C-alpha positions as CSV (number, residue, x, y, z in Angstrom):
1,M,196.3,42.9,67.7
2,S,196.5,43.9,71.3
3,W,194.0,42.8,74.1
4,N,192.7,46.3,74.5
5,T,191.5,46.2,70.9
6,V,189.9,42.8,71.1
7,K,188.5,43.3,74.8
8,P,185.3,45.3,73.8
9,F,184.5,42.6,71.1
10,V,184.8,39.9,73.7
11,K,182.8,41.7,76.4
12,A,180.1,42.2,73.7
13,L,180.0,38.5,72.8
14,V,179.9,37.5,76.6
15,I,176.9,39.9,77.1
16,A,175.2,38.8,73.9
17,A,175.4,35.2,75.0
18,V,174.1,35.7,78.4
19,V,171.2,37.6,77.1
20,A,170.5,34.7,74.5
21,Y,170.7,32.0,77.2
22,S,168.6,33.9,79.5
23,L,165.8,34.3,76.9
24,W,166.1,30.6,75.9
25,A,165.8,29.6,79.6
26,C,162.9,31.7,80.7
27,L,160.8,31.5,77.3
28,P,157.9,30.8,77.4
29,I,157.6,32.6,81.0
30,D,154.2,31.0,81.8
31,Q,155.8,27.5,81.4
32,R,159.4,28.0,82.6
33,I,158.7,30.1,85.9
34,H,157.1,28.0,88.6
35,L,154.5,29.9,90.8
36,G,154.1,29.2,94.4
37,L,151.0,28.2,96.4
38,D,150.1,31.8,97.2
39,L,149.8,32.7,93.5
40,Q,148.2,29.9,91.8
41,G,146.4,28.2,94.6
42,G,146.5,24.5,95.7
43,S,146.4,22.4,98.7
44,S,147.8,22.7,102.2
45,L,148.1,19.6,104.5
46,L,149.3,19.5,108.0
47,L,150.6,16.1,109.2
48,Q,150.9,14.7,112.6
49,L,153.5,12.3,113.4
50,S,152.7,9.8,116.1
51,P,154.9,7.4,118.2
52,T,154.3,3.6,118.0
53,S,155.6,0.8,119.9
54,D,158.8,0.8,117.9
55,V,159.3,4.5,118.0
56,K,158.8,5.9,121.2
57,T,159.8,9.5,120.4
58,I,159.4,11.5,117.2
59,T,163.0,12.8,116.8
60,P,164.4,15.3,114.1
61,E,165.8,12.2,112.2
62,I,162.2,10.6,112.1
63,Q,160.9,13.9,110.5
64,A,163.7,14.0,108.0
65,Q,163.2,10.6,107.0
66,T,159.2,11.0,106.7
67,R,159.8,14.2,104.7
68,Q,162.2,12.1,102.2
69,V,159.3,9.8,101.6
70,I,156.6,12.4,101.3
71,D,158.8,14.3,98.9
72,Q,159.0,11.3,96.6
73,R,155.3,10.3,96.9
74,I,154.2,14.0,96.1
75,N,156.6,14.2,93.2
76,S,155.0,11.2,91.7
77,L,152.0,13.1,91.2
78,G,153.6,15.3,88.7
79,V,152.9,18.6,90.7
80,T,155.3,21.5,90.8
81,E,157.7,22.2,93.5
82,P,156.0,21.0,96.7
83,Q,157.0,22.8,100.0
84,I,157.7,20.5,102.7
85,S,158.7,21.9,106.1
86,N,158.8,21.0,109.9
87,V,156.3,22.4,112.0
88,G,157.4,22.1,115.8
89,T,159.0,18.7,116.6
90,D,156.1,16.3,115.6
91,R,154.4,17.6,112.6
92,I,155.1,18.4,108.8
93,L,153.4,21.0,106.6
94,V,153.0,20.0,103.0
95,E,152.0,22.7,100.6
96,I,151.2,21.5,97.0
97,P,150.7,24.3,94.4
98,N,148.2,23.7,91.5
99,L,147.2,20.3,92.7
100,K,143.9,19.4,90.8
101,N,143.3,16.3,92.9
102,P,143.9,16.9,96.7
103,D,142.2,13.5,97.7
104,Q,144.9,11.7,95.7
105,A,147.7,13.3,97.6
106,E,146.0,12.6,100.9
107,Q,145.8,8.9,100.1
108,L,149.5,8.8,99.2
109,L,150.5,10.6,102.4
110,K,148.5,8.3,104.6
111,Q,150.2,5.1,103.1
112,V,153.2,3.5,104.9
113,A,156.3,3.6,103.0
114,V,157.4,0.1,101.7
115,L,160.9,-0.9,101.4
116,E,161.6,-4.3,99.6
117,Y,164.9,-6.0,98.6
118,K,165.1,-8.2,95.6
119,I,167.7,-10.3,93.7
120,M,168.1,-8.5,90.3
121,P,169.5,-10.0,87.0
122,P,172.6,-8.2,85.9
123,D,170.9,-7.1,82.6
124,V,168.0,-5.6,84.5
125,E,170.4,-3.8,86.7
126,A,172.2,-2.2,83.7
127,K,168.9,-0.9,82.1
128,A,167.8,0.4,85.7
129,E,170.8,2.3,86.3
130,A,170.7,3.7,82.6
131,A,166.9,4.7,83.2
132,L,167.9,6.3,86.5
133,Q,170.6,8.4,84.9
134,I,168.0,9.9,82.5
135,V,165.4,10.5,85.3
136,N,168.0,12.3,87.5
137,N,169.2,14.4,84.5
138,P,166.2,15.9,83.1
139,K,168.2,18.2,80.8
140,Q,170.4,15.4,79.4
141,P,171.0,16.3,75.8
142,G,169.9,13.7,73.1
143,V,167.2,12.3,75.2
144,T,163.6,12.4,73.7
145,A,160.4,13.1,75.8
146,K,159.3,9.4,74.8
147,Q,162.7,8.1,76.1
148,R,162.4,10.1,79.3
149,A,159.0,8.8,79.9
150,A,160.0,5.2,79.4
151,A,162.9,5.6,81.8
152,Q,160.6,7.0,84.4
153,A,158.1,4.1,83.9
154,Y,161.0,1.7,84.1
155,V,162.6,3.1,87.3
156,D,159.1,3.4,88.9
157,Q,157.7,0.0,88.2
158,G,159.7,-1.8,85.3
159,A,162.8,-2.7,87.3
160,Y,160.6,-4.0,90.1
161,N,158.5,-6.2,87.9
162,A,161.8,-7.6,86.2
163,S,163.5,-8.7,89.4
164,G,163.0,-11.7,91.4
165,A,160.8,-12.5,94.5
166,V,161.0,-10.2,97.5
167,V,163.8,-11.7,99.9
168,Y,163.8,-9.0,102.6
169,T,161.5,-5.9,103.7
170,G,162.3,-2.6,105.4
171,K,160.4,-3.8,108.4
172,E,163.3,-6.1,109.2
173,L,165.9,-3.3,108.8
174,K,167.0,-1.8,112.0
175,S,168.9,1.3,110.9
176,A,170.9,2.9,108.2
177,A,173.6,5.6,108.2
178,A,176.0,7.4,105.7
179,S,179.6,6.6,106.6
180,Y,183.0,6.0,105.1
181,D,184.9,2.9,104.2
182,Q,188.6,2.3,105.2
183,S,189.7,4.1,102.1
184,G,187.7,7.3,103.0
185,N,185.3,6.7,100.4
186,P,181.5,7.3,101.1
187,D,179.4,4.3,101.8
188,I,176.3,3.1,103.8
189,T,176.2,1.0,106.9
190,F,173.1,-0.7,108.1
191,Q,172.0,-3.0,110.8
192,T,169.3,-5.8,110.7
193,K,166.7,-6.8,113.2
194,D,166.9,-10.6,112.5
195,P,170.6,-11.3,111.8
196,A,169.9,-15.0,111.3
197,K,167.6,-14.4,108.4
198,F,169.7,-11.8,106.7
199,G,172.5,-14.1,106.9
200,K,170.7,-17.1,105.5
201,M,169.4,-14.8,102.5
202,T,172.9,-13.5,101.7
203,T,174.7,-16.7,101.9
204,A,172.3,-18.3,99.4
205,N,172.7,-15.4,97.0
206,L,176.5,-14.8,97.1
207,G,177.8,-13.0,94.1
208,K,174.2,-11.8,93.0
209,L,172.8,-8.2,93.0
210,L,170.6,-7.3,95.8
211,A,168.5,-4.4,94.6
212,I,166.6,-1.9,96.9
213,F,163.1,-0.8,95.9
214,L,161.0,2.0,97.8
215,D,157.4,1.9,96.9
216,H,158.3,-0.2,93.9
217,R,160.9,2.4,92.7
218,Y,164.2,1.3,92.0
219,V,166.8,3.0,94.2
220,S,170.2,1.1,94.0
221,A,171.8,-2.3,93.7
222,A,174.8,-3.9,95.2
223,T,176.7,-7.1,94.8
224,I,176.5,-9.6,97.9
225,E,180.2,-10.1,98.4
226,G,179.9,-12.1,101.7
227,A,177.5,-13.2,104.3
228,I,175.9,-10.6,106.2
229,Y,174.3,-11.0,109.6
230,D,173.7,-8.1,111.9
231,Q,175.4,-5.3,110.1
232,G,176.8,-4.7,106.6
233,Q,178.0,-2.2,104.0
234,I,176.7,-0.8,100.7
235,T,179.7,0.3,98.7
236,G,179.9,1.9,95.3
237,Q,180.7,5.0,93.4
238,F,178.8,7.3,95.8
239,T,179.0,10.9,96.6
240,Q,178.6,12.0,100.3
241,E,175.2,13.7,99.3
242,Q,174.1,10.2,97.6
243,T,174.9,8.2,100.7
244,I,173.0,10.6,103.0
245,T,169.9,10.4,100.6
246,L,170.1,6.5,100.4
247,A,170.4,6.1,104.2
248,N,167.4,8.4,104.4
249,E,165.3,6.2,102.0
250,L,166.4,3.2,103.8
251,N,165.5,4.4,107.1
252,A,162.2,5.8,105.8
253,G,161.2,2.4,104.4
254,A,161.6,1.0,107.9
255,L,159.8,3.8,109.6
256,P,156.9,2.5,111.8
257,A,155.6,6.0,112.9
258,S,152.0,6.5,111.7
259,I,150.8,9.6,110.0
260,S,147.6,11.4,110.4
261,I,146.2,14.6,108.6
262,I,145.1,17.0,111.3
263,E,144.5,20.0,109.0
264,K,143.5,20.3,105.2
265,E,143.0,23.4,103.4
266,S,142.3,24.3,99.7
267,I,143.4,27.6,98.4
268,G,141.5,28.9,95.4
269,P,143.5,30.1,92.4
270,T,141.4,33.2,92.2
271,L,143.0,35.0,95.0
272,G,146.4,33.8,93.9
273,Q,145.7,35.2,90.4
274,I,144.6,38.7,91.7
275,D,147.6,38.8,93.9
276,L,149.9,38.0,91.1
277,I,148.4,40.4,88.6
278,E,148.4,43.2,91.2
279,S,152.0,42.5,92.3
280,L,153.2,42.3,88.6
281,K,151.5,45.7,88.0
282,A,153.2,47.1,91.0
283,A,156.6,45.8,89.8
284,M,156.0,46.9,86.2
285,L,155.1,50.5,87.4
286,G,158.0,50.7,89.9
287,L,160.4,49.5,87.2
288,G,158.9,52.1,84.6
289,L,159.2,54.9,87.1
290,V,162.9,53.8,87.9
291,L,163.9,53.9,84.1
292,L,162.3,57.3,83.7
293,F,164.0,58.7,86.8
294,M,167.5,57.5,85.5
295,I,167.0,59.1,82.0
296,A,165.7,62.5,83.6
297,M,168.4,62.7,86.1
298,Y,171.5,61.3,84.3
299,R,170.6,61.5,80.5
300,L,172.7,59.3,78.4
301,P,174.4,57.1,81.2
302,G,170.8,56.8,82.8
303,F,169.6,55.3,79.5
304,L,172.6,52.9,79.2
305,A,171.8,51.9,83.0
306,D,168.2,51.2,82.0
307,L,169.4,48.9,79.0
308,A,171.6,47.0,81.7
309,L,168.5,46.8,84.1
310,V,166.7,45.2,81.3
311,I,169.4,42.7,80.9
312,Y,169.3,42.2,84.7
313,V,165.6,41.5,84.5
314,L,166.2,38.6,81.8
315,V,169.1,37.1,83.6
316,M,167.1,37.0,86.8
317,L,164.2,35.3,84.9
318,G,166.8,32.8,83.5
319,I,168.2,32.0,86.9
320,L,164.7,31.3,88.4
321,S,164.0,29.0,85.5
322,V,167.2,27.0,85.3
323,S,167.1,26.6,89.1
324,H,163.5,25.4,89.1
325,A,162.8,27.9,91.9
326,T,159.2,28.6,92.9
327,L,158.3,32.2,92.7
328,T,156.0,33.5,95.4
329,L,154.9,36.9,96.6
330,P,157.7,37.4,99.1
331,G,160.0,36.2,96.1
332,I,158.5,39.2,93.9
333,A,159.3,41.5,96.8
334,G,163.0,40.4,96.8
335,F,163.1,40.6,93.2
336,V,161.8,44.3,93.3
337,L,164.1,45.1,96.2
338,S,167.2,44.0,94.2
339,I,166.2,46.2,91.3
340,G,166.4,49.0,93.9
341,M,170.0,48.0,94.7
342,A,170.9,48.0,91.0
343,V,169.8,51.3,90.6
344,D,171.4,52.6,93.9
345,A,174.8,51.3,92.4
346,N,174.3,53.2,89.2
347,V,173.4,56.4,91.1
348,L,176.6,56.2,93.0
349,I,178.8,55.6,89.9
350,F,177.1,58.4,87.9
351,E,177.5,61.1,90.7
352,R,181.1,60.1,90.9
353,I,181.5,60.8,87.2
354,K,179.8,64.1,87.5
355,E,181.9,65.0,90.4
356,E,185.1,64.3,88.3
357,L,183.7,66.5,85.4
358,W,183.4,69.2,87.9
359,N,186.9,68.7,89.0
360,G,188.0,69.4,85.3
361,K,188.9,65.9,84.3
362,T,188.3,64.7,80.7
363,M,185.3,62.7,79.9
364,R,187.4,59.4,79.5
365,A,189.3,60.1,82.8
366,S,185.9,60.9,84.6
367,V,184.4,57.6,83.6
368,R,187.6,55.6,84.5
369,V,188.0,57.4,88.0
370,G,184.3,57.5,88.6
371,F,183.8,53.8,88.2
372,A,186.9,52.9,90.2
373,R,186.2,55.3,93.2
374,A,182.5,54.2,93.4
375,F,183.3,50.5,93.3
376,T,184.3,50.3,97.1
377,A,180.9,51.7,98.2
378,V,179.0,49.7,95.6
379,F,180.8,46.6,96.5
380,D,180.2,47.0,100.2
381,S,176.5,47.7,100.0
382,H,175.9,44.7,97.8
383,F,178.1,42.4,99.8
384,T,176.3,43.2,103.1
385,T,173.0,42.4,101.4
386,I,174.1,39.3,100.0
387,V,175.4,38.1,103.4
388,G,172.1,38.9,104.9
389,A,170.0,37.2,102.2
390,G,172.5,34.1,102.4
391,V,171.9,33.9,106.1
392,L,168.0,34.3,105.7
393,F,168.2,31.4,103.1
394,M,170.1,29.1,105.2
395,L,168.1,29.6,108.4
396,G,164.6,30.5,107.0
397,T,161.8,28.1,105.9
398,G,159.0,28.5,103.6
399,T,158.3,31.9,101.8
400,V,161.3,33.3,103.7
401,K,163.5,31.2,101.6
402,G,161.8,32.5,98.4
403,F,162.5,36.1,99.4
404,A,166.0,35.4,100.4
405,F,166.7,33.5,97.1
406,T,165.5,36.3,94.7
407,L,167.2,38.9,96.9
408,F,170.5,37.0,97.0
409,W,170.8,36.3,93.3
410,G,169.1,39.8,92.5
411,T,171.8,41.5,94.4
412,V,174.6,39.4,92.9
413,V,173.3,40.0,89.4
414,S,172.6,43.9,90.0
415,L,176.4,44.2,91.1
416,I,177.6,42.6,88.0
417,T,175.2,44.7,85.7
418,A,176.1,47.9,87.4
419,V,179.8,47.4,87.6
420,F,180.6,45.6,84.3
421,I,177.4,45.8,81.8
422,T,176.7,49.5,82.3
423,R,180.6,50.2,82.3
424,F,180.9,48.3,79.0
425,F,178.1,50.4,77.5
426,V,179.6,53.7,78.6
427,D,183.2,52.8,77.6
428,V,182.0,51.9,74.0
429,L,180.8,55.4,73.7
430,V,183.4,57.4,75.4
431,D,186.5,55.6,74.1
432,N,185.3,56.0,70.5
433,N,184.2,59.7,71.1
434,L,180.5,58.8,70.5
435,L,178.1,60.9,72.4
436,S,180.7,62.2,74.9
437,A,179.5,65.7,75.4
438,P,179.2,66.6,79.2
439,E,175.4,67.8,78.8
440,L,174.6,64.1,77.8
441,Y,176.0,63.0,81.2
442,G,174.1,65.6,83.3
443,V,176.8,68.4,83.5
444,K,176.6,71.5,81.8
445,T,179.7,72.6,79.6
446,D,180.1,75.8,81.8
447,D,180.2,73.6,84.9
448,V,183.0,71.4,83.8
449,G,186.0,72.2,86.0
450,I,183.9,74.4,88.4
451,F,185.5,72.9,91.4
452,A,189.0,73.5,90.2
453,R,188.3,77.2,89.4
454,T,186.4,78.0,92.6
455,G,188.7,76.0,94.8
456,A,186.1,73.7,96.1
């Protein structure tokens, strides 16, 4: 059995698998797709960072460390996808969708992060690491909701309670930074404010595990291999991203800058619901008109393109769900715009197929040549949009990122559906001589070969 015989079945299985996974990922939509502040209401708080005796200037590093703590505190409330961004050089904007108790968030944000070091028994460390693995991998197979809740509770408070007394605090830590050891492996270097005190503590606990807790939440643990005075290293099986995150947490715990809320705004859900309903109506109306236009203009291939467009919508919903992206009004705009890109690609391809029929080629040859010759134009137009969306996502903030995210992935998926999925549907019909009459593709039988006959 040759590959050409098997290939259609393989393509069909791949498409069916993608559709099935997308449906599984996005259903039920109201639970899997997270809505932004502009669609479901919530709270918006503007924070002012103020210098202190220890921190003379609010630097970008201070802002980054503060965002790290705020993100952890807000997520502890169980809210969906908070948006935390810099405003100027000394302010931070916190947007919390669907928050039922804004005062609770305000109280958490005003607190100063507490970083503590404790001597941890080996059995507690093993249990804490196992719980942390479950918490950091929410879709880990074989883990029940009850086990996940127990793991979260142990990471948040249980490991702290099961460890020894506090032997050092974040206030006594001078700084921490992600770095590399002599072998080129990622690690964390830190400096202490009181070398004598830290040296005495590490000398008294050689060979024991020193655990790090941020607001009673377990962060990491390392074995004390020698006396440490003014500076030391935290080594382990870290990735570069993990060392950066851990260094930020260590620095954030020692952050002495004060935080004040200078602006607080509650956004009611009624406006968000109205915007969402109207936006969805506009999106559905636009999609319906596009589907009808494709059938009216291109007959059978237009209908097949519509099927591919439905698959495109399912895949995009699946991507939004799997990536835990927050859907905002600009995000819906990017979604709709990428649908236009998908239709534009099909228009180019189908017009090329009609031209090949007018040149007198057979239906099978017209499909093959039409897709091949239209591919360059389709790819170029999509690629430039993908690049633009990628730049917007990297440099933009807030709702701009939401627009860029849906536009980027929407354009990628539209390219795939136009070039491969629509092509698969057309090939199945044409290669098997099913529904291959020229009239079904928008060309009259008398017009087949008209260019060749007229010398055009």
